[in-house]
C-alpha positions as CSV (number, residue, x, y, z in Angstrom):
1,M,112.3,140.5,118.1
2,R,111.6,136.9,119.1
3,E,111.5,135.8,122.6
4,G,115.0,135.2,123.9
5,D,116.6,137.7,121.5
6,G,117.1,140.2,124.3
7,D,117.1,140.3,128.1
8,E,115.7,143.6,129.4
9,S,116.6,142.6,132.9
10,N,120.3,142.7,132.1
11,P,121.8,145.7,134.1
12,V,124.3,146.5,131.3
13,D,123.5,149.9,129.8
14,R,123.2,149.3,126.1
15,R,122.0,152.9,125.3
16,P,124.0,155.0,122.8
17,P,126.4,157.6,124.2
18,G,124.4,160.6,125.4
19,A,121.2,158.6,125.8
20,G,119.0,159.9,128.6
21,Q,120.4,163.4,128.1
22,P,118.6,166.2,126.3
23,P,119.1,165.7,122.6
24,L,121.2,168.1,120.5
25,M,119.1,170.4,118.4
26,S,120.9,169.1,115.3
27,S,119.8,165.5,116.0
28,P,117.3,164.3,113.3
29,R,113.8,163.9,114.7
30,I,111.6,161.0,113.8
31,L,107.9,160.7,114.5
32,L,107.2,156.9,114.4
33,I,103.6,155.9,114.0
34,I,103.0,152.2,114.8
35,G,100.0,150.6,113.2
36,G,98.3,147.3,114.3
37,G,99.3,143.8,113.2
38,I,101.8,141.2,114.3
39,A,104.6,143.1,112.6
40,A,104.3,145.8,115.2
41,Y,106.8,143.9,117.3
42,K,109.6,144.9,114.8
43,S,109.0,148.6,115.8
44,I,110.9,147.8,119.0
45,E,114.1,147.0,117.1
46,L,113.6,149.9,114.7
47,V,113.5,152.3,117.7
48,R,116.7,150.7,119.0
49,L,118.5,151.2,115.6
50,L,117.3,154.8,115.3
51,R,118.4,155.7,118.8
52,K,121.8,154.0,118.3
53,A,122.2,156.1,115.1
54,G,121.6,159.3,117.1
55,Y,118.0,160.0,116.0
56,V,115.4,161.5,118.4
57,V,112.3,159.3,118.3
58,R,108.8,160.1,119.4
59,C,106.3,157.2,119.1
60,V,102.6,157.3,118.4
61,I,100.8,153.9,118.6
62,T,97.3,153.1,117.4
63,R,94.8,151.2,119.5
64,A,95.3,148.1,117.4
65,G,99.1,148.5,117.7
66,E,98.8,148.4,121.5
67,Q,97.6,144.8,121.2
68,F,101.1,143.9,120.1
69,V,103.5,146.4,121.7
70,T,103.0,148.3,124.9
71,P,103.5,152.1,125.2
72,L,105.7,151.5,128.2
73,T,108.2,149.4,126.2
74,L,108.4,152.1,123.5
75,A,108.8,154.9,126.0
76,A,111.7,153.1,127.7
77,L,113.5,152.5,124.4
78,S,112.8,155.9,122.9
79,E,113.2,157.8,126.2
80,N,110.3,159.9,125.2
81,K,106.6,160.0,126.0
82,V,104.5,157.8,123.8
83,Y,101.2,159.2,122.5
84,T,98.1,157.1,122.0
85,N,94.9,159.1,122.3
86,L,93.7,162.1,120.3
87,F,91.3,163.1,123.1
88,D,93.8,163.2,125.9
89,L,93.5,166.6,127.6
90,K,96.9,166.4,129.3
91,D,98.7,165.5,126.1
92,E,97.0,168.3,124.2
93,V,98.1,170.8,126.9
94,E,101.7,169.5,126.9
95,M,102.0,169.2,123.1
96,G,99.0,169.7,120.8
97,H,98.6,167.2,118.0
98,I,99.3,169.9,115.4
99,Q,102.7,170.7,117.0
100,L,103.5,167.0,117.3
101,S,102.8,166.5,113.6
102,R,105.2,169.2,112.5
103,E,108.0,169.0,115.1
104,A,109.6,166.0,113.4
105,D,111.9,166.1,110.4
106,L,110.3,162.9,109.1
107,V,107.1,161.0,109.8
108,V,107.5,157.2,109.6
109,V,104.6,154.8,109.5
110,A,105.8,151.2,110.4
111,P,103.9,149.0,110.2
112,A,101.6,150.7,107.7
113,T,98.6,148.3,107.6
114,A,96.1,148.2,104.7
115,D,93.6,150.0,106.8
116,L,96.1,152.8,107.7
117,L,97.2,153.2,104.1
118,A,93.6,153.4,102.9
119,K,92.9,156.2,105.5
120,M,96.0,158.0,104.5
121,A,95.1,157.9,100.8
122,A,91.5,159.1,101.5
123,G,92.5,161.8,104.0
124,I,90.5,160.2,106.9
125,A,91.4,161.5,110.4
126,D,89.5,159.5,112.9
127,D,92.3,158.9,115.5
128,L,95.5,160.4,116.7
129,A,97.7,158.7,114.1
130,T,95.6,159.6,111.0
131,T,95.0,163.1,112.3
132,L,98.8,163.6,112.6
133,L,99.3,162.3,109.1
134,L,96.7,164.7,107.7
135,A,98.1,167.6,109.6
136,T,101.8,167.2,109.0
137,D,103.8,169.3,106.6
138,K,106.8,167.1,106.8
139,P,107.9,164.2,104.5
140,V,106.2,160.8,105.2
141,L,107.7,157.4,104.7
142,A,105.5,154.3,105.0
143,A,106.6,150.7,105.5
144,P,103.7,148.4,104.6
145,A,102.8,145.1,106.3
146,M,99.8,143.0,105.5
147,N,98.5,139.7,104.1
148,V,99.7,139.0,100.5
149,R,96.2,139.1,99.1
150,M,95.6,142.4,100.8
151,W,98.8,143.8,99.4
152,L,97.9,142.7,95.9
153,H,94.3,143.8,96.1
154,A,93.3,146.4,93.5
155,A,92.1,148.8,96.3
156,T,95.5,148.7,98.0
157,R,97.3,149.2,94.7
158,R,95.1,152.3,94.0
159,N,95.9,153.6,97.5
160,I,99.6,153.1,97.1
161,A,99.6,154.9,93.7
162,T,97.6,157.8,95.3
163,L,100.0,158.1,98.2
164,R,103.1,158.0,96.0
165,G,101.5,160.6,93.7
166,D,101.0,162.8,96.8
167,G,104.7,162.6,97.6
168,V,104.6,159.8,100.3
169,T,107.5,157.4,100.1
170,V,106.0,153.9,100.3
171,M,108.6,151.1,100.6
172,E,108.1,147.8,98.9
173,P,107.3,145.0,101.5
174,D,109.4,142.0,101.9
175,E,108.4,138.6,100.4
176,G,108.1,135.5,102.5
177,E,106.0,133.4,104.8
178,M,103.2,135.3,106.6
179,A,102.0,134.8,110.2
180,C,98.8,133.5,108.6
181,G,100.7,130.8,106.8
182,E,100.5,132.2,103.3
183,Y,103.5,133.2,101.3
184,G,104.3,136.2,99.1
185,P,104.9,140.0,99.3
186,G,103.5,141.8,102.3
187,R,105.9,141.2,105.1
188,L,107.2,144.4,106.9
189,P,110.7,145.2,105.7
190,E,113.4,144.4,108.3
191,P,114.2,147.2,110.7
192,A,117.6,147.7,109.2
193,A,116.1,148.2,105.8
194,I,113.6,150.7,107.2
195,K,116.4,152.6,108.9
196,D,118.3,152.7,105.6
197,A,115.2,154.1,103.9
198,I,114.9,156.7,106.6
199,D,118.5,157.8,106.1
200,V,117.8,158.2,102.4
201,A,114.5,160.1,102.9
202,L,116.1,162.6,105.3
203,A,119.0,163.1,102.9
204,N,116.6,163.8,100.0
205,A,114.0,165.8,102.0
206,P,113.3,169.2,100.4
207,A,113.8,172.3,102.5
208,P,110.6,173.4,104.2
209,V,108.7,176.2,102.5
210,A,106.4,178.5,104.6
211,L,103.1,179.1,102.7
212,T,100.6,181.8,103.3
213,A,97.0,180.8,103.2
214,P,96.4,182.0,99.5
215,E,99.7,180.3,98.4
216,A,98.7,177.1,100.2
217,L,95.5,176.9,98.1
218,A,97.2,177.8,94.8
219,G,97.6,175.0,92.2
220,Q,94.9,172.8,93.5
221,P,94.0,170.0,92.8
222,D,97.6,169.1,91.9
223,F,98.7,169.7,95.5
224,A,101.8,167.5,95.6
225,P,104.9,169.8,95.7
226,A,106.6,170.1,92.3
227,N,109.9,169.0,93.8
228,R,108.3,165.8,94.9
229,R,107.1,165.0,91.3
230,P,110.0,166.0,89.0
231,L,109.0,163.5,86.3
232,Y,105.3,164.6,86.0
233,G,104.4,164.9,82.3
234,R,107.2,162.5,81.2
235,R,106.9,159.1,79.7
236,I,109.5,156.5,80.8
237,L,110.1,153.0,79.3
238,I,111.9,150.5,81.5
239,T,113.0,146.9,80.8
240,A,113.7,144.5,83.7
241,G,114.5,140.9,84.5
242,P,116.0,138.2,82.3
243,T,114.8,136.7,79.1
244,H,114.2,132.9,78.7
245,E,115.3,131.5,75.3
246,P,113.7,128.1,74.8
247,I,115.8,125.1,73.7
248,D,112.9,122.7,73.9
249,P,109.6,122.7,75.7
250,V,111.2,122.2,79.1
251,R,114.7,123.9,78.8
252,Y,115.8,127.4,78.2
253,I,118.9,129.7,78.1
254,A,118.7,132.3,80.9
255,N,120.7,134.3,83.5
256,R,120.4,135.0,87.2
257,S,118.7,138.5,86.9
258,S,116.1,138.9,89.6
259,G,114.4,142.0,88.1
260,K,114.6,143.7,91.5
261,Q,116.6,146.7,90.4
262,G,114.5,147.3,87.3
263,F,111.2,147.0,89.3
264,A,112.6,149.4,91.9
265,I,113.4,151.9,89.1
266,A,109.9,151.6,87.7
267,A,108.4,152.2,91.2
268,A,110.6,155.2,91.7
269,A,109.7,156.7,88.3
270,A,106.0,156.3,89.0
271,E,106.6,157.8,92.4
272,A,108.3,160.8,90.7
273,G,105.2,161.4,88.6
274,A,106.1,159.7,85.3
275,E,103.9,157.6,83.1
276,V,105.8,154.3,83.2
277,L,105.8,151.4,80.8
278,L,107.6,148.4,82.3
279,I,108.5,145.6,80.0
280,A,109.4,142.6,82.2
281,G,111.0,139.3,81.6
282,P,109.8,136.3,83.5
283,V,110.1,137.3,87.2
284,P,107.7,136.6,90.1
285,L,107.6,140.3,91.3
286,P,104.4,142.3,91.9
287,T,103.7,145.2,89.5
288,P,104.7,148.5,91.2
289,P,101.7,150.8,91.8
290,G,100.9,153.2,88.9
291,V,103.0,151.2,86.4
292,I,101.8,149.8,83.1
293,R,103.4,146.3,82.8
294,V,103.9,144.1,79.8
295,D,105.2,140.6,80.3
296,V,107.5,138.9,77.8
297,E,109.6,135.8,77.7
298,T,112.2,136.1,74.9
299,A,114.5,138.8,73.6
300,V,112.6,138.9,70.3
301,E,109.4,139.6,72.2
302,M,111.0,142.2,74.4
303,A,112.5,144.0,71.3
304,A,109.0,144.1,69.7
305,E,107.3,145.5,72.8
306,V,110.0,148.2,73.2
307,Q,109.4,149.3,69.7
308,Q,105.7,149.3,70.3
309,G,106.2,151.4,73.4
310,L,107.8,154.3,71.6
311,P,108.0,157.3,71.7
312,V,109.2,158.0,75.2
313,D,111.2,160.7,76.9
314,A,113.6,158.3,78.4
315,A,114.4,154.6,78.1
316,I,116.1,152.7,80.9
317,M,117.3,149.3,79.7
318,V,117.8,147.4,82.9
319,A,116.9,143.9,81.6
320,A,119.7,141.3,81.3
321,V,118.8,140.2,77.8
322,A,120.3,136.9,76.7
323,D,122.9,137.4,74.0
324,W,122.0,134.2,72.2
325,R,119.0,131.9,71.5
326,A,118.7,128.4,70.1
327,A,118.8,128.7,66.3
328,D,116.1,125.9,66.2
329,T,113.8,125.2,69.1
330,A,113.0,121.5,69.4
331,V,109.3,120.7,69.3
332,Q,109.8,117.7,71.7
333,K,112.0,117.4,74.8
334,I,115.6,116.5,73.8
335,K,116.5,113.2,75.4
336,K,119.7,111.2,75.9
337,D,120.1,108.5,73.3
338,G,122.6,106.4,75.4
339,S,125.5,107.1,73.0
340,G,127.2,109.5,75.4
341,Q,127.3,112.1,72.7
342,V,126.1,115.6,73.6
343,P,123.5,116.8,71.1
344,P,124.6,119.8,69.1
345,L,123.1,123.2,70.0
346,A,123.3,125.8,67.3
347,L,123.0,129.4,68.6
348,A,121.7,132.5,66.9
349,E,122.4,136.1,68.1
350,N,119.5,137.9,69.7
351,P,118.6,141.5,68.6
352,D,120.6,144.2,70.3
353,I,117.7,146.2,71.8
354,L,119.8,149.0,73.3
355,A,121.9,149.6,70.1
356,G,118.7,149.4,68.1
357,L,117.1,152.1,70.2
358,A,120.1,154.3,69.8
359,K,119.7,154.2,66.0
360,S,116.0,154.5,66.0
361,P,114.2,157.5,64.4
362,E,112.2,157.6,67.6
363,R,115.4,157.5,69.8
364,P,114.5,158.7,73.4
365,K,115.8,162.0,74.6
366,L,117.8,160.1,77.2
367,L,118.9,156.5,76.6
368,V,120.3,154.6,79.6
369,G,121.8,151.1,79.5
370,F,122.9,148.8,82.3
371,A,126.0,146.6,82.5
372,A,126.5,143.8,85.1
373,E,130.2,143.0,85.1
374,T,132.5,140.7,87.0
375,N,135.8,142.5,86.3
376,D,137.2,145.8,85.0
377,V,133.7,147.2,85.5
378,I,134.3,150.8,84.4
379,A,136.5,149.9,81.4
380,H,133.9,147.5,80.1
381,A,131.1,150.0,80.7
382,E,133.0,152.7,78.8
383,A,133.5,150.3,75.9
384,K,129.8,149.4,76.0
385,L,128.8,153.1,76.0
386,A,130.8,153.7,72.8
387,R,129.6,150.4,71.2
388,K,125.9,150.9,71.9
389,G,125.5,154.6,71.2
390,C,123.5,155.3,74.4
391,D,123.9,158.3,76.7
392,W,124.7,156.6,80.0
393,I,125.7,153.1,81.2
394,V,124.9,152.2,84.8
395,A,127.5,149.6,85.7
396,N,127.8,147.4,88.7
397,D,130.1,144.6,89.9
398,V,128.2,141.4,90.4
399,S,131.2,139.3,91.4
400,A,131.0,140.3,95.1
401,D,127.2,141.1,95.3
402,P,125.6,138.8,92.8
403,M,122.3,139.2,91.0
404,G,119.3,138.9,93.2
405,G,120.9,140.7,96.2
406,E,119.2,143.7,97.9
407,N,122.0,146.3,97.4
408,N,123.9,147.7,94.5
409,R,127.0,149.9,94.1
410,V,126.8,151.5,90.7
411,H,128.9,153.7,88.5
412,I,127.1,156.1,86.0
413,V,129.4,156.2,83.0
414,S,128.9,158.9,80.3
415,K,131.0,160.7,77.8
416,T,131.7,163.4,80.4
417,G,133.0,161.0,83.0
418,V,132.1,158.5,85.8
419,D,129.9,159.2,88.7
420,S,130.4,156.5,91.3
421,W,127.9,156.0,94.1
422,D,128.2,154.3,97.5
423,R,126.6,150.9,98.0
424,L,122.9,151.4,98.6
425,P,119.7,149.5,98.8
426,K,118.2,149.0,95.3
427,Q,115.3,151.2,96.1
428,A,117.7,154.0,97.1
429,V,119.7,153.5,93.9
430,A,116.4,153.8,91.9
431,R,115.3,157.0,93.6
432,K,118.7,158.6,93.2
433,L,118.8,157.6,89.5
434,M,115.4,159.1,89.0
435,E,116.6,162.4,90.4
436,K,119.5,162.4,88.0
437,I,117.3,161.5,85.1
438,A,114.8,164.2,85.9
439,D,117.6,166.8,86.0
440,E,119.1,165.6,82.7
441,L,115.7,165.6,81.0
442,E,115.0,169.1,82.2
443,K,118.3,170.2,80.6
444,R,117.7,168.4,77.3
445,A,114.0,169.0,76.8
446,P,112.4,171.3,79.5
447,L,108.7,170.9,79.9
448,E,106.4,173.9,80.2
449,R,104.7,173.7,83.5
450,D,101.9,175.8,85.0
């Protein structure tokens, strides 16, 4: 919240109905851990949104976080005590840190700094926040915020992959200008996006399972719960982004695909435990943690890399591959000759990667295509399903929410019918799709697991 965005001296009560009263037992409970960094100021708006939605919020703030947000502000907004110190005798008597770590339905870390993520991945518990994270038995969602170079550093990528492998939901940061003046991925997602991710995380949270001490030790070192890694042992191939088909050295045929949905699906597949091969057209997106990425430019290159990547358990063809390419690419830039005549451009049809996979001797057990349509979405998807020979078509209407947006409303079209989903953030679509794919693969080709 920038200065001037709100007036705390205004006597009008903006609290949600029932605020200030004892919360209902059914109200979802959030433990919000606030790390250091300038992005900590956004936690104020996040608390507002969560309280407005009826959540019960308890805040824990690190010593670095206190340099940007005061416990008093958080206490006033959350209407709950704010915790700051592991070695506070009064706090330990009133509510021990073990109880605090397990009383919530979801633990949210926002902002999750590079330092905090590293400690989470390594299991370090040297203050109240990290001790709570190590002691909790509840789902954890982290919203990263850091400098772009820190986000892209190999150490951070390893830590993110470790956390996702352990079942932690790690959001992708926003891209934009940093407080330090640099530009790129690393900005804390907006509070509304974090709140949406919290809604999804709570909706998908597994039921708690009480473990005895021997059961708690069983299965080490693969300690992530099985229902958090439903694609462990699977190999998934994903294509994403556009293709660029050169006309001459400076011009090309392309489309508006941003690659965001495909990259979100790759991230969700890796998070679910799969070995992921992402074949990406030319997009300026960071590689999701734990994902093997191959960059291509043209449809012909993408088709070759897809073939090279087989065999796989499932292929999810999200890329918006150009239907045509220039039959002959000019060696030199094509220039106007002053005649007013448009130079001829002969086109050749690109390989149909999806249809080719459907006919391949190494056809994946589950083959999923995507269809971005501007009208008659389901009818076109049903026709594409029959024409391509795949198992599912994931269709979305791009006339109202064009390519490059942050949300998607999709319809899963198969031979058995249409499954229409509400409009969701692309990350939520990706995770929901991975759940559906994991269930389908288990039906088609169950894996033997220890």
